[in-house]
N, C-alpha and C positions, 0 to 999 in steps of 0.2 A: 504494500499500501505505499503510496506515494507521500511525502511530508510537504504539505502546502506550502510550508512555510523555511523549507531548504533552501541551498543554493543551486542554481542548475543554469548551465549555459545554453545556449544557442548559437552554433558557427565563432563560438569566441566571447559573446557577450553573455558575460556573467549578469545573471539574473538573481534577487536578493530571494523572491519567492515566486509562488507559481500565479502569482492576479498579476492580470492584465488589466490595463483599463481601454476599454474598444475604443474607436474611434468616433467622436462625439462633435456635430457640428456646433460649436458654441455664439456664434455670431459675433465675433469679438475683434475680427480681424477689420485692418483700416478697406478701405474703400476700393483700397487697389493690393489687395490682397496682402499686405504687410500684417507682421507680428507687432501686435499695440502692447503697450506695456498693461493691459487690463487683462488680455489673453494672457501675457507670459506670468503675471501672477498669476490669476486663474490657475495655468499649467503647473505652475511652481508650487502650489497650496498640494496639489495633488499629487505629486511626490515627495512633502513633507506629512502624506497621508498614508504611506508605506506602500503606496504598488510597486508589484515590481518592475513592469512595464509601462508606458505609458505611449498611446499609440496616440497622433493627433489627429485631428479635425479632417477630412478630406483635404488636399491640398493641389487648387488645377494645375495641372502640368503646361497647358498653351491655355491662353486667352479665351477661348475660341469656346473651352471646356468646362467654364464656371457655370453652377449650378444655381449661384444666386448670391446674395447680396452679405457683407461682412465676414466673405469664404476665405479662408487662410490661400496663399497661390504659392506655389512654385516654378514658376514660366520663366524667371529672367535673373540675373545676376547682382539685380538691384535690391531683392530681396532675403541676397545672402545674410547681409545684415541682422537684420532684423531674426530669420531664422536662427541664426548662430546666437544671437540673446536669449530666444525659447531657449535652445539646450542647451546653454550655460545655465541657467536658472534652472532646471532639471539638475544637473549635475550637482551644482550646489548645495542640493538639497538631498542628494544620494541617491537620486534617482537615475533612469534608462527609457531614452524617447526613440520609437521610431517616428518618420513621418510618413505617412499616409501617400501617397500620389493617384492620381484618378484625374480622368476626362469626362464629363457628364454626356459627352455623346445629343441619344434623344432627348434627355432630361435638363439639356443648358436653358441659362435663359434669355432668351433673343431678344431682350430689350437689353441685357449686361452686354454682351457680344455683339450686337449692330447687326447680325445677319439670323438666319434659316439655322436653328441648330442642326447640324450634322449629322447622321442616324447610317446604322448598316445599312440597312435598308428602308426605301421609300415607301413606308405600308399603306394604302388607303384604311380608313375606319380605326386607326389609335390615334393621333393627334387630329387637333381639332384645328393647329395650325399649320404652316410650312415646314415641312423638311427636307433637307438632301440629302441624297444616297453617295457615302464617300465613295471617293475613287480608290483605288488601287494606290497609288502614287501618294495621295491626301492620311492612308493609312498608314506607309511607311514614316510620315514627315510627323506624327501622330507617336508612332513608336518610338524615333527619334529625341521626341517633348518628355517620353518618363524616361529615359537613359538620361537626360538632361536634366531632368527634376531630380534624380538618384543623385548624381553628382554633386550637385548641389548640396543637399543632406550631409552628406559625406565631410563634404568642404567646411560644412559649417558645423558638425561636427557629433551629429545627432548618431544615435547608437546603431542602427540599423533603417532600411522602409518596409513599405507595407503597399503592397501594387491594392488599387482596390480593383474586384472583378468581382463583386455580388450588388445587390439590393438592384440591379437593372442600369446601372450606369456603364459606359461606352464596352468595358471588356465581359463585362455581364452580358451586354447588348450579343454581342459576337456568339457566344453561349448558346444563347437562347432562340431556339425554333421559335419562338414569338415572336422576335424581333429579327431575326437572322432572314433573311429569302435570297439572298445571294446566290449565283451560281458560277461563281468563278473560285477561287483556290481558297477563299474565305468564305464560302457557305456548304451548305450541304452537310455530312457527315460529321460527328464531330471531331474528328481530325480535324479538319480543312478549318470549322469554326472556333478550334481553339487555336485556330495559327496566329492571330493578333496577341493573344494571351501569351504564348510561346514565344512570339518574337520580340513582345515588350519582353520577358524575363529574358531572354537569352541579350536583350542589347542592353541591361542593367547589367547583370552581370560585366558584361563588357567594359562597363565604364567603372564600375566598383573595384572590380575584380574577385578574385574567389575566397575570400577571407572578412567579407563583407554579410554580414545577416542580411538578409533577404527575404519578407515575408509575402504572402500573399491573403487576400481576404477574397470568399467566393462562397456563393452558394451550396447548398446539398442539393434544395428542389428552390423552384420558381413560386411556385403554388400559387400558376394563375393557368387558361387554359394555354395549350402546344407551348410549355416552358419547360426548361433545363429538367430532367427526373434525376431520380439518384445515379440510375445506371451511367446514362452519358458524365455525369458530374463527378463520378468517381472515376469514370476513363481521365478527365481532366486531371483528378489529381494526381493521379497516376503518371501521366504527364510529367506534370511539373516539379512532381519527383524526381524524374528522368533528367529533370534540366538543371537541377539541381537547389528548390525552393529550400531554405531554412526550417520553413514552419508554416502547417495553414490555420489559419482562423474561418473557423465555418461555420456560415449563418446561414437564411435564405430569405424569399419575399424579394418584393420590388415595387419600384415606386409607382402607385400608380394614384390619379386622384392625387397628386400632391400629397400623400402619405405612403409608409411602409405599409404592403397586403402581403402578410396577413397581421396586422394589429395586433400585439399583448396588452391588454391592461389587466387591470384588478389581478394581477399573481401575488395573490394571499394564503396562498399554499405550497406546499415544496411538492405538491403531487404535479401543481402546475408550472415549475421552475424548468430549465434546462428544456425546452420545446425541440430545441434541435439532435438533443442526445441519442435517436436511434441511428441517423444518419454519421454524427462524430462516431459511434461505435465500428461502423463500417469504413468511415475514410482511417481509421486509425491500424486498423487492421491488415487493412490490402495498402496502403500507402509507404507505410514503414516513415512515417514525415511525423514530427513533434505537431499535433491538435491542440486549436487555441477552442475553447466552445465560451459560446456566446448565445446568447438568448434564454432573459427570463432569471440568471442567477440571481435568486436574491439572500439567500442561506450558507452559514458555512456548510451545515448540514450537509448540504447536497451538493458544494461545493467539494467534499468530504469524499462524498459518494461516488460524486460521476471520475474522479481519478480514482478509487477503490475498484470502481467497474469496468474500465477501461475506457471510457466514454472519452477523457482527456488528458494532455499533457499539463494543461494550462486551463484556467479557470478566468472569462474574460467578462466584466461586468460595464454599462455606462449611464442608465437611469440610477442606478444608487447611490454612485458617484458624486452624482447632482446634489442629491440630496445629502449626502456624510462625505463629504470628500476624506474623511481620516476611517473609511469604515476597517479599511485593513488593519491599521494601531490596531483599532478595535478590539478587532478579531482575535490580533498577537495579544493581547494582555489577557484576553480569558473570557472577555463578554464576549459571545458568543449570539447573541439577542441578533434576530433576523435585520434585516437592511429596515428602514423603518418608511423604505420607498412604499408609494402603493400603487405605482403602474399608472396613474393617471394621466403621461404625456402633457400636463398644463405645463410643464418644467422650456417647452420649445416656445409656448406665447412671449416671452418677453425677447427672447432672442429675435421671433418674427419679427416684433416690436424697434428692434435694435437698440434691446439695451440690455442684451449678455444675456446667456441662460440662466436658469437660477429655478428652484422648488419653490413653487406657488404655494404646494401646501403645506411647508413648512412655514414659509412667511404666512400665512392663513392662521397656521398655530399658536405662532408666536405674540400676533395683535388680540390685543383684548379687544371685548366684545366692549359695543358702544353704548354707554345709556343713558336714557332721560330722564 
């Protein structure tokens, strides 16, 4: 049985425990994608809270891949000083941090990027506004942008990078039959649909070298009609393993209607936690790659059980750390009460309003009732 507080290594990166902060959009970056003082302070608090590895919010690797306002960027050298300060703040608080690299593709914000978003395939009926299908040449340019983003992350002092190939963003769109109807070498069977992701991994590895940790986040299933299923997803996991990936974070669902589907709320019992556990067991058994499990982890007991059952090597959390940045230190101290997060998803409201992500439920609990 794995000790959740033991020291481990991922391709030389030493982690103090087996807990990971999953990439979470904070809504705190500058309009140009720069790391602001507020974002740096927020991430530093997570490091002080004892999490083994922090994965940054999705950083767009090219301007045409921006998903929304106040999103972290990795598209230009001018962003490196801010990224350097962000990584340094984590290291000053004895933490480790990976930069998640992403391109929104179909889900890019047309108003922010100044033109219709690029799509793997121009499919009628999915989008209400125009999309433009990527050419093979444009795919190659995006692959190179991922590699350049990884090189900037390494230069800035990040301990690792993570390739975002989940939740319906561009690389996830390539993998999904629902989005990928291409007839060229990037469409058709799963080997072709995974080509762009494999090219990104190869380009990043070429940019950062063999001894720098490269992680991936991907779906076990898309949970939509004609989406990526477990059998094809597992084949992708094996391809990533063969390509030299150092760890896989397994998630699920696709952005539809502006939210992640399936939406998981009211996770108020251990039975509702770790809702990708079955896919994770299969991945861990058949890929031989360290597995990071995200999805509804709320209690230390569930985390411990997932490790004991062989579902995961690392336990990833998002919303509980919005509510309680010091959760891991609390558990380590012996206070094993479950996270106070009630999974209401209202934490994203302040971020959408430009105020930065925060726990609305906690604020309400601390606000005294108004008396008349």
